[in-house]
Backbone bond lengths (Angstrom), bond angles and torsions (degrees), N, CA, C in turn:
res aa  C-N    CA-C-N  psi(-1)  N-CA   C-N-CA  omega(-1)  CA-C   N-CA-C  phi
1 M - - - 1.439 - - 1.528 108.79 -
2 I 1.294 117.54 145.05 1.453 120.24 -179.94 1.521 110.33 -107.54
3 T 1.301 115.47 158.21 1.457 119.36 -179.38 1.521 110.54 -84.15
4 L 1.320 116.55 163.47 1.462 121.08 -179.13 1.520 112.65 -59.85
5 S 1.319 118.41 -35.28 1.458 119.95 -179.11 1.525 111.44 -62.04
6 W 1.306 117.31 -33.85 1.465 120.93 177.44 1.518 111.33 -83.27
7 L 1.308 118.07 -32.87 1.464 120.87 -178.83 1.520 111.49 -60.11
8 K 1.316 117.24 -37.41 1.463 119.05 -179.18 1.526 111.42 -61.08
9 N 1.324 118.50 -26.68 1.464 121.00 177.05 1.526 112.20 -67.45
10 I 1.306 118.14 -25.73 1.462 122.23 -179.90 1.524 110.89 -79.56
11 I 1.315 117.58 -30.22 1.468 120.35 -173.62 1.529 113.40 -113.21
12 D 1.330 118.16 15.70 1.472 120.16 -176.74 1.532 113.96 -90.57
13 D 1.325 118.26 9.06 1.474 123.63 179.23 1.522 113.28 63.36
14 N 1.319 117.65 21.11 1.456 121.61 -178.10 1.525 108.79 -126.29
15 T 1.332 117.46 112.00 1.467 119.66 -178.67 1.533 112.57 -74.52
16 A 1.336 118.02 -6.74 1.464 120.71 176.54 1.529 111.70 -78.59
17 T 1.334 117.56 -20.06 1.464 121.22 175.21 1.521 107.99 -101.52
18 F 1.327 116.73 153.47 1.464 118.56 -174.61 1.516 111.49 -161.02
19 W 1.331 113.45 169.24 1.456 122.58 170.51 1.519 106.61 -112.83
20 M 1.329 117.40 136.22 1.460 121.76 179.24 1.523 109.30 -115.23
21 S 1.328 115.39 140.49 1.465 120.74 -179.06 1.522 110.99 -71.35
22 T 1.321 114.81 170.14 1.464 121.32 178.60 1.518 112.64 -89.41
23 G 1.325 118.03 -3.03 1.456 120.55 176.18 1.511 114.80 103.18
24 M 1.311 118.76 -0.92 1.462 121.76 177.48 1.520 108.15 -122.71
25 F 1.312 115.87 156.84 1.467 120.80 179.40 1.513 109.60 -124.44
26 P 1.331 117.51 148.61 1.463 127.64 4.18 1.527 112.38 -80.19
27 Q 1.343 115.17 159.59 1.460 124.91 172.01 1.522 106.45 -121.20
28 E 1.313 118.25 144.50 1.464 118.92 -178.89 1.519 111.72 -145.81
29 F 1.331 113.90 155.82 1.459 121.42 171.08 1.519 107.89 -147.29
30 I 1.325 115.44 155.71 1.469 122.21 -177.58 1.521 108.59 -122.36
31 I 1.331 115.22 133.35 1.461 121.38 172.84 1.517 107.59 -107.50
32 R 1.336 115.63 128.12 1.471 122.10 -179.68 1.521 108.95 -108.95
33 F 1.322 115.87 136.75 1.461 121.92 177.42 1.524 109.20 -100.36
34 A 1.311 116.90 153.72 1.466 121.70 -178.99 1.522 111.57 -61.71
35 E 1.325 116.20 -31.73 1.466 121.79 177.02 1.519 108.29 -150.83
36 S 1.308 116.83 170.11 1.456 121.53 179.11 1.529 109.43 -55.10
37 M 1.336 115.95 135.50 1.460 120.94 -172.82 1.519 110.53 -132.35
38 K 1.334 116.64 137.96 1.465 120.96 171.45 1.521 107.51 -80.37
39 I 1.321 115.31 133.09 1.460 120.45 -174.92 1.524 108.96 -123.46
40 A 1.328 116.13 127.62 1.461 121.42 177.95 1.531 111.39 -98.89
41 H 1.336 116.18 -34.10 1.467 119.31 -179.00 1.526 110.43 -162.47
42 V 1.320 114.28 161.54 1.461 123.03 173.67 1.523 106.58 -125.27
43 T 1.325 116.88 136.47 1.459 121.19 173.46 1.523 107.74 -115.51
44 M 1.331 115.18 131.19 1.464 120.46 -176.89 1.522 109.35 -126.95
45 H 1.340 115.87 127.28 1.461 123.05 174.56 1.530 105.86 -106.29
46 C 1.323 116.62 120.79 1.460 119.90 -173.33 1.522 109.84 -151.15
47 Y 1.328 115.32 178.50 1.457 121.07 179.57 1.525 108.94 -140.75
48 N 1.324 116.04 129.61 1.469 125.03 177.90 1.524 114.97 68.99
49 V 1.330 119.22 13.11 1.468 120.93 175.55 1.525 108.25 -77.26
50 K 1.324 116.70 129.00 1.468 120.70 177.45 1.523 110.92 -98.74
51 T 1.332 117.24 -56.20 1.466 119.06 -179.76 1.523 110.39 -128.70
52 L 1.334 114.09 140.45 1.455 122.07 -177.86 1.514 109.22 -133.09
53 K 1.325 115.85 136.16 1.463 122.41 170.45 1.518 107.49 -112.87
54 I 1.334 115.79 141.92 1.461 120.77 173.82 1.518 107.65 -120.96
55 E 1.325 115.27 132.20 1.462 121.90 177.27 1.519 108.56 -123.51
56 K 1.341 116.10 154.31 1.465 120.36 179.02 1.515 110.30 -123.35
57 S 1.334 114.14 156.27 1.453 121.71 173.21 1.519 107.13 -136.77
58 I 1.324 115.75 143.29 1.463 120.13 174.84 1.525 110.90 -110.13
59 S 1.337 116.20 5.61 1.466 120.21 178.80 1.528 110.17 -81.15
60 D 1.319 116.44 162.51 1.464 121.10 178.17 1.527 112.73 -77.65
61 D 1.331 116.78 -21.73 1.460 120.36 -172.54 1.532 114.37 -113.32
62 A 1.327 118.16 25.84 1.474 122.93 175.00 1.525 112.74 56.62
63 T 1.334 115.32 49.39 1.458 120.73 174.71 1.519 108.37 -124.56
64 D 1.310 115.95 175.01 1.464 122.89 175.75 1.527 112.34 55.69
65 F 1.311 116.67 52.74 1.461 121.08 178.08 1.524 110.29 -74.88
66 E 1.329 115.48 145.19 1.461 121.10 174.44 1.524 108.83 -130.22
67 P 1.340 116.58 141.38 1.468 119.83 -178.24 1.529 111.73 -67.29
68 I 1.339 115.94 140.17 1.464 119.91 177.56 1.528 112.72 -128.60
69 S 1.339 117.99 -16.77 1.458 119.63 179.23 1.523 110.04 -161.54
70 E 1.321 114.65 149.20 1.460 121.53 172.18 1.518 106.57 -142.75
71 K 1.318 116.40 132.82 1.460 119.38 -173.74 1.515 110.32 -143.67
72 E 1.338 115.52 142.03 1.458 121.40 170.87 1.521 107.56 -102.25
73 F 1.321 116.22 128.63 1.458 121.74 -177.54 1.524 110.17 -93.79
74 E 1.314 115.40 147.07 1.460 121.75 174.86 1.521 108.73 -75.80
75 H 1.334 116.30 139.44 1.461 120.59 178.32 1.522 109.34 -82.26
76 I 1.318 116.71 128.35 1.463 122.32 179.09 1.521 106.90 -124.90
77 E 1.309 116.82 100.95 1.459 122.01 -175.96 1.528 111.02 -64.21
78 G 1.332 116.28 126.47 1.452 121.79 174.87 1.517 115.91 80.71
79 H 1.329 117.99 1.62 1.466 121.23 -179.33 1.523 109.97 -136.40
80 L 1.324 115.89 155.67 1.461 120.18 175.12 1.521 110.40 -67.73
81 Q 1.315 115.48 142.99 1.459 121.91 171.12 1.524 106.76 -84.59
82 T 1.316 117.29 131.30 1.460 121.61 175.39 1.514 107.53 -119.11
83 N 1.318 116.32 117.24 1.461 121.40 -175.86 1.513 110.40 -127.27
84 N 1.322 115.36 127.03 1.458 122.16 174.65 1.527 107.03 -100.99
85 I 1.310 116.90 121.99 1.462 122.20 -175.30 1.522 108.40 -114.89
86 P 1.343 118.05 110.55 1.465 119.97 -179.98 1.526 111.59 -70.60
87 L 1.322 116.16 134.87 1.465 122.57 177.93 1.529 109.15 -133.77
88 V 1.311 117.02 40.71 1.464 123.17 -173.77 1.527 110.63 -54.03
89 G 1.323 115.21 131.50 1.456 120.72 177.56 1.512 115.04 84.49
90 T 1.328 117.44 8.02 1.458 121.32 -179.05 1.529 110.47 -90.10
91 T 1.311 115.94 135.88 1.461 122.65 172.08 1.523 107.19 -123.32
92 A 1.343 116.82 134.26 1.466 119.50 -176.90 1.520 111.29 -154.09
93 T 1.328 114.99 155.27 1.458 121.76 167.92 1.531 110.28 -102.19
94 H 1.334 116.12 -21.96 1.462 122.50 178.59 1.526 109.23 -140.10
95 L 1.327 116.41 143.21 1.457 122.25 168.88 1.520 107.76 -120.57
96 R 1.332 115.45 129.54 1.472 120.12 176.26 1.526 107.75 -107.46
97 F 1.317 115.97 126.35 1.456 123.46 178.93 1.525 107.44 -105.77
98 I 1.325 116.39 123.19 1.467 120.90 -178.35 1.525 108.18 -121.20
99 V 1.321 116.41 111.88 1.458 121.15 175.22 1.522 106.00 -85.78
100 T 1.332 116.09 110.58 1.463 120.12 -175.01 1.522 113.03 -90.46
101 S 1.343 117.29 -20.84 1.461 119.91 176.15 1.521 109.76 -160.02
102 G 1.327 114.83 159.94 1.457 121.07 178.91 1.515 110.60 -133.68
103 Y 1.315 116.15 166.19 1.463 121.13 176.44 1.520 111.24 -78.64
104 E 1.317 117.00 -18.07 1.464 124.27 175.02 1.529 107.38 -134.26
105 H 1.324 117.29 178.39 1.464 120.66 179.10 1.523 112.24 -67.73
106 F 1.331 116.73 -32.39 1.460 121.29 -178.64 1.519 109.96 -113.10
107 I 1.323 116.08 140.68 1.462 121.99 175.78 1.527 107.48 -126.45
108 S 1.325 115.78 162.80 1.465 119.27 174.09 1.520 109.07 -135.56
109 V 1.328 115.11 144.30 1.459 122.36 175.31 1.523 106.06 -115.54
110 H 1.331 116.06 120.68 1.461 122.05 -173.72 1.518 113.13 -99.65
111 R 1.317 116.99 -32.08 1.464 119.20 -178.90 1.515 109.53 -162.12
112 V 1.321 115.61 137.69 1.461 122.61 171.31 1.521 106.61 -128.03
113 S 1.328 116.17 126.88 1.465 119.97 174.97 1.520 108.54 -126.41
114 V 1.320 114.87 145.05 1.462 122.13 -176.56 1.519 107.80 -119.52
115 G 1.334 116.09 126.58 1.460 120.95 179.66 1.509 111.24 -111.82
116 G 1.332 115.32 140.70 1.460 120.33 -177.05 1.497 114.50 -106.82
């Protein structure tokens, strides 16, 4: 789990700021919305992420997560990976992102955006 000070780097719309993993997998973070939200897609800018799972919750207290997507990212040496993940028809109050493996020991997440 990451702290709030690092989480803001993922959602600040700036790919120059980022969160870096501790070097072990899995790594996870949760994004909470002010209210239930319809989600069409998620875009993630990251580095060295190999596999990612996304889970959703519709509870108020971030419990009862259910899987909604799993994706393997292409490795792009020296550049950020940009992945658009369709989640058409999804409604959630929380999204949990679980990085299950990386191309290296350390990964970084630079930006996550959610489109409705």
